[in-house]
LUMGU-549090 format. One record per residue (C-alpha): residue in one letter; x, y, z. Coordinates in steps of 0.001 Angstrom, whole numbers, plus 500000, padded with zeros to 6 digits. Layout:
<recs>
aXYZ...
</recs>
This chain:
<recs>
m611072652692571896p614098650287571758w612084647083571544k610199648470568526e613473649126566716h614660645571567433r611355644167566283r611666646070562956l615149644687562411d614005641138563248l611208641416560687k613694642519558035k615890639480558824e612911637147558633f611907638644555306v615328638411553634l615860634844554904a612493633786553515a613060635652550237s616551634160549803s615292630589549997p615089628678546667g611769629148544805a610593631995547056n607911634323545680v609201637772546595s606006639562545524e603850637335547708l606230637816550652c606063641591550226r602275641462550433s602436639213553502y604873641483555352g603087644673554238v606047646227552418s606407647496548893r608305645513546279n610857648323545973n611728648054549668g611758644265549545y614231644073546676k616305646882548250w616682644849551476l617656641795549455r620373643680547586r621824645116550795y621701641704552510k623584640043549652t626303642717549547e626618643771553224g625009640963555216h622970641754558338d624615645201558634g622891646241555397l619499645888557081q620150648702559557d618111651883559034r620118654593557316s619913658351557417r617847659964554664r619924663091554674p621177663936551165r624743662833550562t625576666036548702i624101669444549501v624281671882546611g624235675499547789t624064678791545946d627180680869545719g627110684016547849e627961686243544893v624985684855542990v622709685524545977l623887689133546176r623401689541542441i619823688203542695i618987690686545467e620573693573543524l618568692763540407r615369692532542393r615946695920544032q616775697392540650y613664695877539035s611198695801541914r608290694513539818w610127691498538447g609453687968539642p611862685002540058k611488683896536430k612590687209534983v615418687633537501r616769684177536670e616494684815532918l618505688040533269l621191686171535235l621474683581532482r621801686298529837q624641687806531863g626465684483531836v625831683700535526s625153680114536582a621705680776538035p619815678364540309s616277677195539610v613269679506539665k612095678055543005t615518678640544540v615534682240543317g612092682700544885r613281681274548211i616310683547548183l614082686583547645d611769685439550445r614630685037552918a616017688412551914g612700690050552783e611801690819549177p608075690075548738r606871688008545831v605410689879542883r601928688609542209p599480689885539602p596618691846541149s593509689710541479r590544690926539444r587664691246541814l584421690398540119r581351692410540894i578464690519542409v575397690787540233l573090691803543071r574389692350546582e570897692302548021h568313689666547215e565340691007545271p562046689472546397l559590688916543585e555806688911543962v554056686175542007k550298686743541875a549371685723538328p550710683850535314n553621685536533531d554540687630536539v557824685713536775w559449683193534461t562256681133535950v565030680168533544d567990677846533971f570080675176532297k569671671628533543g573081669990533914w574192668425530663w574139664733529898r574806662593526824t572646660462524609r573591656844524066n575528657733520909g577785660050522972r576239663381521870r576365666056524571y573683668714524855e572509671449527237p568823671277528307l567326674783528596t564287674963530886v561793677845531172r558932677732533680d556110680016534783a556486680534538538f552753680943539263s551221678071537295r554297675747537242f553738675540533486v556905674370531689l557202676697528726c560370675190527299l562534672085527598e564915672495524690m567997670357524010l570604672856522787a574047672248521365s575658674961523531m574939677680526093r576041680601523911a573758683623523745e573393683393519954v571993679857520396v569680680710523311k568231683954521916p566233682363519026v564563680022521532f563309682999523546e562177684792520411r559896681834519633l558697681719523250f557891685446523295e556039685240519967r553945682300521205n553374683190524870g553995686943525078l556358688735527447p556666688126531184t556977690912533722a560232689518535161i562692686708534529r564559685069537421v567969683566536543d571159682626538344n574573684287537979g575914681989535279a576390682421531550p574704683320529296f572216685013531632a574673687137533636c578114688680533331t579531689230536800s582158691724535587a579608693977533842p577551696763535450r574358695368537007g575503691931535808l574000692413532352s575079689989529666r574133690284526005l571083688103526617s569851689854529771a570510693265528150w568221692194525313w565555691153527829t565840694576529462s565406696302526103l562145694379525663g560778695797528917i561408692678531013r562832693028534510v565797690709535026s566179689368538568f569311687492539618s569381684996542467r572017685276545164p575355683636544366a575586680076545764h571896680150546837p569996677654544651q567079677869547095d566235681260545558n565022679235542565g564098676153544565a560927675173542696h562823675243539422e565554673036540886r562853670641542083m561622670349538506h565190669585537427a565213666699539875d562165665235538094i563893665648534742a566991663890536056d564933661009537426q562631660521534445l564732661608531437e568426661723532285a568328658301533974d567263656711530668p568876658712527835a567675658319524264s569725656980521384d570310660327519653l569536664024520009r566340663966517951s564917661081519955q565916662852523183q564052665992522135r560927663947521361a561153662306524781a561521665768526375d558435667015524505r556416664042525739w557583664656529306r556640668353529082i553147667549527789e552616665044530580f553917667520533183n551685670356531941d548483668562530871v548252665281532774r550047665436536109p548028667052538946h549976669331541293e549272669484545004s550401673138545129l547703673890542516r544985672050544482m545383669006542240k544965671000539047t547319670746536104p549557673704535077s547777674004531725e544483674648533572i546036677658535300y548380679151532702v547281681741530153c549396683620527645s550617687101528452r548808690160527157r552146691872526550r552956690990522989f556441690706521571r557182693586519202g560945693774519338v563232696203521121t561431699146522677v562656702735522441a564155703883525731q562623707001527280y565406709036528893p565130712423530676a565431715491528460n568531716783530289h570467713567529569a572662713055526531i572042709902524500r575005707933523204r575245704704521201v577521702013522680d579968700848520018r581003697244519409y583884697614521887g581535698663524702c582567702348524670i580737705650524310q582046709033523222y581145711968525424l582555715504525463g585543714533523384k586475711503525480v585953707754525324v584355705979528295f584152702205528511v580739701019529747s580204697361528841s580592695254525728s577289693564526629l575486696790525651a577022697081522182g574517698585519760y572202700015522433d571576703652523371v572383704808526892s571831708123528618v574800710052529994r574889712906532486r578031714584533759k578530714992537503g581757716850538137s584675714677537038r582403711664536529v579513710666534325a576373708775535335v575137706242532777r571656704732532547f570358701850530441y566559702026530170d565389702157533818l568664700760535223t571377702985536655l574608701374535502g576799703435537786i579243706311537899f582189706175535509e585401708172535582w585369710842532919a588433712898533879s590830709966533385a589161708698530202p591263708894527005r590484711597524522h588712710736521310h590623711718518183a588386712522515251p589505711067511886r591808713401510034l590441715064506909v592039713923503679p593249716839501509l591415717221498239a594688716883496334h595064713316497616i591612712243496431p591820710638492973r589621712311490404a586954710290488684r587664709523485060a585511711033482398g582614708847481471a582953706822484674
</recs>
C-alpha cells in the first residue's frame, strides 16, 4: 500500500541522517533499524552521491541480458539429435572443440529442455530388498535365536573410535558378546563369531538387520560374505524388515541401556572401554534380575547349545543337480558359459539345474533364484601351448 512505501522511504531518510552525523556508530544503527551493514553503507553511498533521490527503491532487473545466439542453439539441438545419449556436458565440450563459443552447461541443459529434448540420466540401480515378507521366528528355548547388531559408535576420551558388536540370546536375554571392534568389516567380525561358536555352540537362527556386514541388499537372498558363512554352518539367517527396528526391539532396548550406562561415560582408551564393557556384561547377565524372566538373571536361564562348531558343513544337493564352485569373481561355469551369481559366495559350491533358457541356482537349502543362461557369455578354455614352444629341461637339472 502507498503509506507503507512512504514509511519505508522515511525510515531510510532517518537512518542516513543519523548515520551521517559526526561520531555515529553505523553498525549499532544497522542493528537498531534491523538492516544489514551492506544495505546501510549502500544507502549512505547513494545519499552522499545522489541525495534523497538515491534512497528510492530501484529495479533489480539485470542491466545487461546475455542471450545465446540462434545459430548456437540450432547447433546444440542438432548435436543432441545426432548423439541422443549425450548430456549437456558432452554437447558443450563438442561445441568447444569445434571452435564454437558455447554457453554454460546449465544453459545448454535449459536449451535442450525447452526444445523438448529430455535429459539423459543414468539408470538408477534398484536394490533388491533382502526379504519382502517378514519371517516370524519362534523362540522357545535358549539358542533358538541369537540377535546380532552393532551399537552406534562412540569415542573414548582419547578420541579413538570403535564399533561395539552386540550378540544376545533372544530367549534368556543373555548377552553373549559386547566387543569393541576397530571396524565393521567381515574379516574383523568373523573371528569374534568363531570364538563365540566354539564357546557357546551354534544357534538355530540369527536375526540381523539389512546393514553391512550382515546383509548385501544387491545379492540374491541378501547374503553377504558373513551371512553366507553362517548359512554354510547350518544356521538360518533371518533379516528384519527394512526401516523396522521394532523387529529387533528387545535388542534395541538393550542398546539403550548400553548408551545410558557406558556411552554416557566413555573410558580413557580402548582397553579400558573393553574392560568396562566386560563388567557391564557380567552385571547384566549374573546380577541384574529381569522382570520378563520372573526376576531371574539371564545366566540362570541360558545354557550352551548342543550343536557344536565343526566348521563348514558339506551341502547335500539333489542327485539331478550339477555342482559348481563359485570363483573369486562370483561366477560359475555351466555348459560352456559363465553365469554371475554373487561375489559373496566365492569359494562355495552351489547346485545348478537348467530350466529352458535359464538356470536355477541353490545354495545349501536356499533357492538363490533363476539366472539367465542364454545371454550369458561363453567360457573360453585356455589355449593349449604347442610342445615346440615349451623349453626343454637341461640335462642334469
